[in-house]
N, C-alpha and C positions, 0 to 999 in steps of 0.2 A: 504493500500500500504506500502511496507516494508521501503521505504525511507522517507515517510512523517511522521513528528512528530507533536505532539499537539502544539497548540498556547502557552499553559502554559510552556511546555518544552522549546520552542524557546525563550520566554521572559526571563526565568530563565538563559538560557545559555548566552543570550545577556548581562544580568546584570553582569555576571561574567567576561565580558571583551572580549568575542569572537568577538563581533561587537559593535561599538560605534554608538549611535543614537543621543540623545539630540535634540536640536532644528535645527541642521544642516540638510539640505536635502540629503547630501551625506554620504554614509557609508564609514568610514575610513578603509583602507586595514588592515585586521587582521593578526595575526601571520602567518597563512597559506599563505597569499599572500606575506608576506615579505620573506618567504622561496622561493617562486617562483621568486621574484626579485633577490634574491641571486644567484639562478641558472642562471638567465639571465646575471647577472654581471660576472659570471664565464666565459661566452663565450668571454668576452672582455679582459680576462687576457692574459698574454704573452704565445705564443705558440712556439714550436721549429720548425725548418725548415721542419722536417719530418711531422709536423701536417698541413702544408700549403695545402690549397685547391685551385686548379686552376679552375676557373669558366668561363663558356661561356654563352652568352646571345643569344637566338634565338628569334627574334622579338623585335626590339629596338624602340617600340612605347612608348606611354605614360606610361602604367603600367610596361612595361619591364624596363624602366629607373628607375622608383620608386623602383621596386623590387631589381634591381642591386645595386642601391645606398644604400639601406638598408643592403644588404648582405655584401657590402664592409666596413661597419662599424665594422664588426666582425674581430678581429685580426686573421691573418693567411689566409684570403681569398684574392685572387688575380684574377682580370679579365684579361683573356688572348685573348679572341676572341669574336666577335660580328657578327651576321648574320641578314640581313634585305633585303627586296626586293626593298626598295627605297634608292637610293644612298645618298640622303640628310641625312637620319638617320645614315648611316655609317659615314658620315663626322661629324655629331653631336656627335657620340660615341667617336671619336678621340678627339673632343674638350673637352668632359667631362672626358675622362679616359686616354688620352695620344696617341701620334702619333705612338708609337710602337705596338699598338693594332692590332691584325690580324682581318681583316674584309672581309666579303664575302657575296654573294647573295645566295650561295648554302649551306644549313645547313649540308649537308653530308660531306663537307670539315671539318667542326668543329668536327663531330662525329668520323672522321678518325684520328684526332690528338691524339697522345698518351699523350700529356701534359694536356689534358682536363679531369678533374675528375668529374665535375658536370655541368649540364646545367639548365638554366631557360628557360622554354618554355612559351613565352608570345605572341604568334601568334593569329590571328583570330581563332575562335572556331573550324572551320571546318578542321583545320590543327592539332589540339591537339592530336588526336589519332595517326595519322601517325608518327609525329615527336617523340612523347613520346615513342612509341613502338620501333622505330628505335634507339632511344637513350638508352633505356634499353637493347636492343639486343647488342649494342656497349659497354655495361658495364659501362655506365655513370649513376651517380646518377641524379635524375630528380626532379625539382620543376616545376610543371605545373600549370599555372593560372587556376582558375575556369572559366567556368564550365569544368569538366574533359573531357567531350565529347560533341559533337553536337547532336548526335542521341543516343537514349537509348541503342540500341543493341551494341554500340561500347564499352561500359564500361567494359564488361566481357573480351574483348580482351586485354585491358590494364592490368587488374588484372592477366590474364593468363601470359602475358609477364613479369610482375614483379615477379611472383612466379617462373617462369622458369629461369630468369636471376639472381634472388635474389638481384638485385640492389635496392637501396633506391628510392622510388617514393612517393613524397608528392604532394597533390593537394592543392593549396593555396586558401584561402578565407579570405579576410580582416576581422580582428576582432577576429578570432578564438583563438589567443593567448593573447587576451586583458585581462587586469585586471578586466574589467567590466564583462566579461563572467565568469571568475574564481570566482568572488565574488557572482555573481548571482546564479551560480550552488551550491555554498556552502550554501547560504541563502535558496534556494529552498529545498535542502536536509535537512536543519534544520527545515523546516516547517514554514518559515516566512510568506508565503501567503496561507497556508492551501492547500486544493485540487485545482488543476489547473481547470480553467473554460474557459478562453478565452485568446487567443493571438491576440493583435491588433498591426499590423505593417503598417506604412504608409511612403511613400517617395514622397514628393512633390517637383518638380524642376521647377524653373522659369528662365531658362537660356538656350541659344543655346547649350552650351557645355554639360549642364545637359541632354539635349535631344539628345546627340550624334551628334550634328551639328559641328563637329570638323573642324578647318581651313584646307584648301587645299593649299599646297605650290605652289608658283608661277612657280617654275621650274618643276612641275610634268608633265611629258610627257612620251611617249613610250621608250625613251632612259634612263630616270632616274628611271622609275618604271617597274619592271618585272611583268606585269599584268597577263600574261599567267600562270606563276608559281603560282601566288596568287590564281587563280581560282582553281587549283588543280583538285579535283574530282567534283567540283561544275559545274553546267550547263555552257556551253560556252557562252561568252558575249563579245561584242565589248569593246575595251579599254574605261574605264570609271574611272576617278580619284575619283569621288564621291563614287562609290562602293568600291574602294580601301581604301580611308582614312576614310570613314564613314560606314564601313562594318557591324557594329552592327545593322544598320537599315534594313538589308536584311536577309531573311530566308535562302538564299543560303549559307551564311557564318557565321551568328551568331545564337543566341538563344533567341533574344528579351529580354523583361523585365524579364522573368522568369530566363533565364540563367545568366543575368548580375546582377540582383538585388535580386530576390527572393532567390537565392542560399545563400546569406548572412544571410537572415532571417532563412532559414531552418538550416543552419550550427549552428547558435547560439541557436536556439530553441532546436534542437535535442541534442546538447551538454549539455545544462542546464538540460534537462529532461531525458537524456539518452534514448531518443526515437528513434525508427526505422522509423517513418514517418506516414503520414495519410493513411486512408483507403478509403477516397472518396474526390473528388474535384469538384467544380463548378466554372467556370470562364466566365467572360464577359469583353468586352472592345472594343476598336476600334481606328481608326485614327480620331482625332477630331480637330487637329490644324496643325501638321507638315506634310502637304501634299506636300512633297518635292521629291516624288518618292519612299519613303520607303514603305515597305510592312509589317511592324510590328506595333502593336498598340502603341499609346502614352498615352493612358489611359487604365489601366488594374485593374480589381477587381476580386479577387479569394478567395474562401472560402473552408476551409478544415475541415473534420471531423476526429478526432483522437479517436480511441477506447481505452478503459481502459487497462492498463498494470500493471506490478508490480511496475513501477516507477511513474505513473501518472494516474489520473482519466480520464474519457472520457471528451474531451473538443473540442472546435471549434477554428479555427484560421482564421483571416481575413487579407489578404494582399492587399494593395492598392498602386499603383504607378501612378503618375499623372505628365506629363511633361508640363502641362499648368496651374500651380498653380498661381492663381491670387494674393495670399497673400505672395508670395515669397517662397524661399527655406525652407524646413522643413522636418523633419522626426522623427519617433518615433518607439519604440519597447517596448511594455508593456505586461507583463504577469499578468493576473488578476486571483486571486484565491478566495476561499471562505472566507479568513481572511485577505486579503490585496492585494497589487499590487506592481510590481517592474517595474520601467522604467530603461532599461539597455542601457548604453552607452559604448564607448570604454574604458574609464578609471574610470567609476563611475557607481553606482547603486543608484537610488532613490527609497526608500522603503516607501510605504504608508500602515500602518497597520490599519485595520478596521474590524469590524465584523457586518454583516448586521443585523439591528434591526428588530425584529418581532412583536414589540408592535405597534398597530395602532396609527396613529398621529391624530392631530386635523382635518386634511383635510377630513378624512373619517368619523370620529366620529361625525361630525356636523349633520349627518343624523339620529343619535340615540338620544333617550331620555336621560335626565340627569341621570335617574336611571340606564340606561344601560351603561352610560359612567363611 
């Protein structure tokens, strides 16, 4: 494979200072990562008035608030409008970002504003395609939360809209711009773990919020929640605050464990390996604990086969998500190769270098005569 280098080459390069090892479990950011940090720091420098970006948020729930708060840390970015279907979130937006903020339940009012340059789309999954395409057609730059779409066939429509409008469109996935990913990619391409063999990803959650059991506001009622608009093209349903505030638990609006959590693993894995994806999958799981009316599994195990390419050997991937973890919260993302393994985190990479021994041990040699030993 063209990007994979020998173990000897990697160790030599590491000794020259490209990566620091020693006894510490974490690899210190190399010169390459420092350059990345400098680029990020540039975003925080002073900008002129002409560089200002007027931002609007569509979907002011949990992730929408986190995304917007992060965007506002960049100099020159100003939030001018917020849309949500629950009036309590609109009130919360003004608490967070000022009473002069324009708020609405109709996202089309935001797209019609000439002072809006870019929008964050942080709605339930089944609204991603519609709002993203409408925003692109309105000439707005778009940052849409993952997953990009709810149904596979919707993806091509967003791509076509972006090409036609030529507006910027980015699909967000936590961790993609992390130093952990950057360093892991560099190490992999330097041959740190040899040929890829296995990806082991697990996410164990032992909390109601981790299982999408989000709190429902006491004032949620047909007057404060626009439930009919929330349904959109989904099947009609009587007013239900559980479906509105815990939409991830339903196939009508979300994408289950795969769309919420597997997407992070795929994004990271494919970035590090420069891979296009697996060629076969096998999945199982079910509802084992959260029998609260949801129709998506709370335990999911999925296995993927990846064929050999120019950038990686053939390997397998194992994804496991468990919302009933008896041992508490925990997660891991480990790439295992022929000459080592990497545990990849947001801002760190733990590298374990090893080479499988082929010499028989005492365990098996006990059955042989002393002469054969």
